[in-house]
Kinemage of the C-alpha trace (Angstrom):
@kinemage 1
@onewidth
@group {chain A} dominant
@subgroup {mainchain}
@vectorlist {calphas} color= white
{ca met a 1} P 17.534 4.978 -29.456
{ca ala a 2} L 18.449 5.753 -33.308
{ca lys a 3} L 22.183 4.880 -32.718
{ca leu a 4} L 21.165 1.397 -31.236
{ca lys a 5} L 18.934 1.021 -34.045
{ca leu a 6} L 15.987 0.117 -31.521
{ca glu a 7} L 13.037 -1.027 -32.852
{ca ala a 8} L 9.562 -1.477 -31.019
{ca ser a 9} L 8.716 -5.149 -30.795
{ca pro a 10} L 5.467 -6.191 -32.434
{ca ser a 11} L 5.063 -9.458 -30.239
{ca trp a 12} L 5.322 -7.425 -26.657
{ca pro a 13} L 3.585 -4.273 -25.305
{ca ala a 14} L 4.074 -0.594 -26.208
{ca gly a 15} L 7.061 0.995 -24.427
{ca ile a 16} L 9.321 -2.543 -25.326
{ca tyr a 17} L 12.302 -2.208 -27.646
{ca leu a 18} L 14.730 -4.366 -28.967
{ca phe a 19} L 18.025 -4.583 -30.834
{ca gly a 20} L 20.435 -6.747 -31.972
{ca asp a 21} L 19.826 -10.248 -33.756
{ca asp a 22} L 19.186 -13.796 -32.648
{ca val a 23} L 22.754 -14.149 -31.032
{ca leu a 24} L 22.452 -10.960 -28.816
{ca arg a 25} L 19.068 -9.787 -28.637
{ca val a 26} L 18.927 -7.063 -26.177
{ca gly a 27} L 15.392 -5.324 -24.835
{ca val a 28} L 14.810 -1.870 -23.511
{ca val a 29} L 11.767 -0.550 -21.726
{ca ile a 30} L 10.740 2.837 -21.785
{ca ala a 31} L 8.341 2.791 -18.637
{ca ser a 32} L 6.460 6.082 -19.592
{ca glu a 33} L 5.248 4.261 -22.730
{ca leu a 34} L 4.337 1.134 -21.368
{ca pro a 35} L 0.325 0.522 -20.980
{ca arg a 36} L -1.513 1.824 -17.945
{ca asn a 37} L -2.684 -1.909 -16.390
{ca arg a 38} L -1.982 -4.470 -13.822
{ca thr a 39} L 0.369 -6.064 -15.787
{ca thr a 40} L 2.683 -3.296 -16.318
{ca leu a 41} L 2.226 -1.747 -12.956
{ca leu a 42} L 5.225 -3.120 -10.752
{ca val a 43} L 7.626 -2.161 -13.693
{ca arg a 44} L 6.042 1.551 -13.539
{ca leu a 45} L 6.335 1.633 -9.383
{ca met a 46} L 9.905 0.603 -10.083
{ca ala a 47} L 10.707 3.313 -12.775
{ca gly a 48} L 9.804 5.965 -10.397
{ca gly a 49} L 9.824 9.641 -11.287
{ca pro a 50} L 6.777 10.930 -12.413
{ca leu a 51} L 5.132 7.359 -12.852
{ca leu a 52} L 5.440 6.768 -9.311
{ca ala a 53} L 2.411 8.686 -7.733
{ca pro a 54} L -0.219 7.610 -10.665
{ca ala a 55} L 1.111 4.170 -10.159
{ca val a 56} L 0.532 4.332 -5.914
{ca thr a 57} L -2.963 5.376 -6.923
{ca glu a 58} L -3.256 2.139 -9.176
{ca val a 59} L -2.196 -0.249 -6.212
{ca ala a 60} L -4.538 1.577 -3.471
{ca ala a 61} L -7.587 0.937 -6.297
{ca leu a 62} L -6.618 -2.905 -6.563
{ca pro a 63} L -8.553 -5.588 -4.374
{ca pro a 64} L -6.921 -6.304 -0.989
{ca asp a 65} L -6.058 -9.920 -2.099
{ca ala a 66} L -4.324 -8.655 -5.517
{ca tyr a 67} L -1.010 -10.318 -6.019
{ca glu a 68} L 0.544 -6.737 -7.073
{ca arg a 69} L -0.851 -4.833 -3.861
{ca asp a 70} L 0.878 -7.686 -1.755
{ca val a 71} L 4.109 -7.187 -3.607
{ca ala a 72} L 4.131 -3.506 -3.868
{ca glu a 73} L 2.672 -2.511 -0.079
{ca gln a 74} L 5.699 -3.197 1.512
{ca phe a 75} L 8.241 -1.587 -0.789
{ca leu a 76} L 6.011 1.832 -0.963
{ca leu a 77} L 5.811 1.996 2.976
{ca gln a 78} L 9.506 1.496 3.172
{ca phe a 79} L 10.373 4.182 0.297
{ca gln a 80} L 7.793 6.590 1.876
{ca gln a 81} L 9.484 6.256 5.218
{ca met a 82} L 12.765 6.718 3.477
{ca val a 83} L 11.850 10.043 1.487
{ca gly a 84} L 9.893 11.434 4.371
{ca gln a 85} L 13.112 11.450 6.622
{ca ser a 86} L 14.925 13.281 3.311
{ca pro a 87} L 15.518 16.995 4.460
{ca ser a 88} L 14.872 18.152 0.591
{ca gln a 89} L 12.306 15.966 -1.635
{ca asp a 90} L 12.002 16.793 -5.533
{ca pro a 91} L 8.639 17.519 -6.833
{ca asp a 92} L 8.055 13.893 -7.846
{ca glu a 93} L 8.955 12.686 -4.259
{ca gln a 94} L 6.625 15.107 -2.575
{ca glu a 95} L 3.641 13.912 -5.391
{ca phe a 96} L 4.610 10.266 -4.055
{ca ile a 97} L 4.132 11.282 -0.513
{ca met a 98} L 0.838 13.066 -1.112
{ca ala a 99} L -0.449 10.017 -2.758
{ca met a 100} L 0.664 7.814 -0.163
{ca leu a 101} L -1.196 9.816 2.105
{ca lys a 102} L -4.257 10.230 0.140
{ca ser a 103} L -4.229 6.424 -0.152
{ca trp a 104} L -3.781 5.686 3.090
{ca glu a 105} L -6.450 8.128 4.167
{ca glu a 106} L -9.031 6.625 1.442
{ca gly a 107} L -7.779 2.858 3.275
{ca lys a 108} L -8.972 4.420 6.836
{ca ala a 109} L -12.099 5.926 5.290
{ca glu a 110} L -13.087 2.631 3.795
{ca ala a 111} L -11.967 0.470 6.706
{ca arg a 112} L -14.414 2.650 8.807
{ca ala a 113} L -17.049 2.294 6.143
{ca glu a 114} L -17.000 -1.427 6.269
{ca gly a 115} L -16.743 -1.052 10.098
{ca arg a 116} L -20.129 0.957 9.834
{ca ala a 117} L -21.518 -1.657 7.499
{ca glu a 118} L -20.672 -4.406 9.580
{ca gly a 119} L -21.723 -2.289 12.646
{ca arg a 120} L -25.190 -1.726 11.006
{ca ala a 121} L -25.958 -5.548 10.289
{ca glu a 122} L -24.481 -6.560 13.853
{ca gly a 123} L -26.654 -3.379 15.192
{ca arg a 124} L -29.786 -5.024 13.865
{ca ala a 125} L -29.154 -8.222 15.579
{ca glu a 126} L -27.599 -6.804 18.782
{ca gly a 127} L -28.652 -3.028 19.017
{ca arg a 128} L -27.714 -0.505 16.541
{ca ala a 129} L -24.947 1.507 18.720
{ca glu a 130} L -23.021 -1.586 20.365
{ca gly a 131} L -22.841 -2.967 16.648
{ca arg a 132} L -21.396 -0.124 14.942
{ca val a 133} L -18.919 0.574 17.350
{ca glu a 134} L -17.818 -2.924 17.257
{ca gly a 135} L -17.839 -3.306 13.682
{ca arg a 136} L -15.504 -0.159 13.297
{ca ala a 137} L -13.336 -1.382 16.115
{ca glu a 138} L -12.807 -4.751 14.488
{ca ala a 139} L -12.201 -3.127 11.106
{ca ala a 140} L -9.726 -0.973 12.618
{ca ala a 141} L -8.051 -3.602 14.568
{ca his a 142} L -7.540 -5.854 11.359
{ca ala a 143} L -6.124 -2.399 9.767
{ca val a 144} L -3.215 -2.342 12.253
{ca leu a 145} L -2.786 -5.985 11.814
{ca thr a 146} L -2.121 -5.651 7.946
{ca ala a 147} L -0.331 -2.577 8.301
{ca leu a 148} L 2.219 -4.494 10.815
{ca arg a 149} L 2.099 -7.285 8.432
{ca val a 150} L 3.094 -5.114 5.450
{ca arg a 151} L 5.948 -3.855 7.301
{ca gly a 152} L 7.226 -7.041 7.981
{ca ile a 153} L 6.513 -6.847 11.868
{ca gly a 154} L 5.808 -10.107 13.665
{ca val a 155} L 3.090 -10.084 16.043
{ca pro a 156} L 2.876 -12.590 19.097
{ca asp a 157} L -0.429 -14.210 19.588
{ca thr a 158} L -1.055 -12.224 22.631
{ca val a 159} L -0.254 -9.173 21.249
{ca arg a 160} L -2.675 -9.852 18.299
{ca gln a 161} L -5.471 -10.796 20.584
{ca arg a 162} L -5.060 -7.548 22.510
{ca ile a 163} L -5.466 -5.515 19.190
{ca leu a 164} L -8.294 -7.513 18.251
{ca ala a 165} L -10.037 -7.137 21.660
{ca glu a 166} L -9.300 -3.267 21.816
{ca thr a 167} L -12.444 -1.146 21.399
{ca asp a 168} L -11.213 2.411 21.962
{ca leu a 169} L -11.230 3.968 18.379
{ca glu a 170} L -8.988 6.452 19.248
{ca gln a 171} L -6.274 3.899 20.489
{ca leu a 172} L -6.800 2.147 17.572
{ca asp a 173} L -6.409 5.185 15.066
{ca arg a 174} L -3.139 5.856 17.198
{ca trp a 175} L -1.796 2.621 16.489
{ca ile a 176} L -3.005 2.530 12.620
{ca glu a 177} L -0.938 5.768 12.221
{ca arg a 178} L 2.147 4.514 13.947
{ca ala a 179} L 2.278 1.162 12.117
{ca val a 180} L 2.428 2.911 8.717
{ca thr a 181} L 5.830 3.791 9.569
{ca ala a 182} L 6.997 1.425 12.386
{ca ser a 183} L 9.798 -0.609 12.053
{ca ser a 184} L 9.194 -2.649 15.483
{ca leu a 185} L 5.927 -3.734 17.352
{ca ser a 186} L 7.381 -1.446 20.369
{ca asp a 187} L 6.856 1.851 17.772
{ca val a 188} L 3.275 0.930 17.602
{ca ile a 189} L 2.339 -0.730 20.907
{ca asp a 190} L 3.016 1.508 23.732
{ca asp a 191} L 3.629 -1.676 26.158
{ca pro a 192} L 3.443 -4.982 23.625
{ca gly a 193} L 3.964 -7.200 26.727
{ca arg a 194} L 1.046 -6.156 28.426
């Protein structure tokens, strides 16, 4: 940094350094110095290393419709699958895997909580037991479809209807777990043509 005569840019966030003049101005990003907020989240994810696991936690905390979440989820799931298949993982990769598993479990718990909340609301109108099961099943079915969408796997309407009609929570949980690492619809649904 000293040889290049890098200077912190006053018009950019911390972690951005510039050198050169108006003819050839070059910028360098030191990802570890960037502010920890949504504006730098995608850059910190790309930087990897020790910044990756905390950034994964930040992605998991974003609202479901956040742009950053939409961009990051597919990349993170593919990276998790690639790292998970590696015979040896460095500590940063192990921390990333743990952060992904934790965020996935929290997402499943949140979906279950939403399902319970929906089930309670439906239960008052239709009977408590039936409403809770339907609400949880609906939330779990949507989790399966979301995971497939994030993985870039197309779902024909007949299969989508089958998933949405499934009421067996254990079956839905199996589909969710498979959908996280699937490369095709048949990896998730035993008989997608059924």
